[in-house]
N, C-alpha and C positions, 0 to 999 in steps of 0.2 A: 928442603922440599916445599913446593908450593901447594897450598891447599885451596880448595874451592869453597871458601867459607860463605855462607848465605849473607852475612852482613856486608860483604864486599861486592855484592852483585848490584848491577844497575839495569834498568829496563830500557830497551831500545825498541822503538816502534817497528812493527813488522806486519802491518795489516795486509799487505799484498801477498805475503806467503802464509799467513795464519790460516787461510782457508784450504791449504793443501792437506790431503788426507795423510794419515800415518804411513800408508803404503809407500810413499816416495822416500820416506826417511827410515824405513825398516832396516836396511843394511847398516846405515850410519849409527842408529841406536844400538844395534847389536855390537858394532865396533866399540862404541863408548862403554857399553856394559862389560865387554870382555876386557877392555883396558882397565876399567875400575876393579874388575875381579882380580886382575894381575897386580893391583895396587900401583898402577902407573900414575905419574903426576898428570895434571890437566893437559899438558902438551902431548902426552901419550894418548889421552882420550881423543884428541884432535886427529892424531895420526891413525889411531885405531878406526875412527869413523871413515877416514879417507881410504884406508886399506880395504875395509869391508865394502865400501862403495865401489871400488875398482873390481874387487872379486865378483860382486853381484853383477856389475856391468859386463864383465868378461863371460860369466856363466850364461847370462841371457843372450849375449852376442854369439856365443858358441851354439846355443840352442837355435838361434835365428838362422845361422849358416847351415846347420844340420837340417832344419825343416824347409829351407828354401829349395825351390826346384833347381835342377842342374844349371839351366842357363843363367839363373840369377845369383848363384852362389858366389862367383867372383865379384859381382857388383856389391853384394852385401859385405863380403869380406873386406873389400877395399874401403867401403864407407865406414865400417866398424873399426877398422885399423887406422883410420885417418887421425892425424894429430889432434884435431879439434874434438873428436869423439873421446879420445883417450884423456885429453885435458879435462873435458866435462866429467868423465867418469871418476876422475880423482878429486873432484870437488865435493863439498858438503852442501848440496842443494837438491832441489827436486828434479833437476835436469837429467842426471844419470839414469834414474829409473824411468822417467818419462820417455827419454830417447830410446832406451832399450826396449820398453814395452811397445812403443810405436813401431820400431824396426821389426820386432817379432810379429806384430800384427800384420804388417805389410808382407813379410816373408810368407806367412801362412796363407794370406790371400793370393799372392802371386803363385804359390805352389798349387793352389786350387785350380788355377787356369791351365796347368800343365798335366792334369790328370783326366782320364776319361770316365772313371768310375764314380759312382755317387759317394758323397762324403760319409765316412763312418761317424757314428754318433759322437765318438770322442773328439773328432776334429771339429764338429759343430759346437760342442761344448767349449773347446779351447778358444775358438773364435769369439764365442759369446763372452767368455771370461775375460779375454783380452780387450774386447770392446768396453766392458764394464771397468776394467782396470785403467784404461785410458781416461775414462770419465773421472776416475778418482785421482789420477796423477795430476792433471791440469784440466780444468773444465773445457777449454776450447778443443782439446784433443778428442773429445767424444765425436767431433765432426768427422773424424776419419771413418767413423762407422757409416757415413753416407756412401762409402765405396762398396758396401755390402750388396746393394741391388745390382751391381755389375757382375756378380757371380752367376755363371750360366745355370739355366734351369736343368741342364743335363747332369749337374752334380748332385741333384736331389732326386728322390724317388718319384716325386710328383710336384706339380705346380702348387698344389694346396700345401704340401709340406714346406716348400720354399717360402711361400707367402706367410705361413704361420711362424716359421723360424725367423724370417726377416723382421716381421712385426715384433715378435718377442724380444729379439736381440736389440733392435733399435729402442724399444720402450725400456728395456733393462739398462742399456748403456746411457741413454739420455736421462732416464729416471734416477739412476744412481748418482750421476753428476749433479743434477738439479737438487736432489734430496740432500746430498752431502753439503753442497754450498749453502743451501737454505738453512740447514741445521747449524752450521758453524758461523755463518754471518752474524747471527744474533748473539753468539757467544763471545765474539771477539771484542774485548773491552780494552781500550788503551787508557792506562792510568794517567792522570794528570799530575 
């Protein structure tokens, strides 16, 4: 049995990924935790992380297809079942969660274009949360929130409500990305 002894560990520089939030690694951490709970060797931890990453990717992909408007469902289904998406989903990196959250955000926005009624508050909260999650996944992804001003005024009860929601969502998504990156940039220390 192979043990993960602290004395056998070595440090590898990872400054480019050290600034990612725990959100992107949450499924992988859960997979490692479950594998350790089952007393699996370190190789089992690796496969546990990959398995939970795929499951999380599939769950978010299924939610994405469910929320997408009818004309866009086949498009999202094909994109989310593409070999490259599946390959990325099985990896232990920030990409599976980032891609899944970005696809989900796009599906919700496109669904908004195919409805005539104003958004229910839960939908606005979902869009705001996804915009913030994208800022936490990878900093440049908060730029997708620049698509929000293209949402029609008719989806809101008034222009004032739309302007307030847009401003609040943009400040939230950009603020959370900037705040997270600023807080961890100073904490990343590469030992020599």
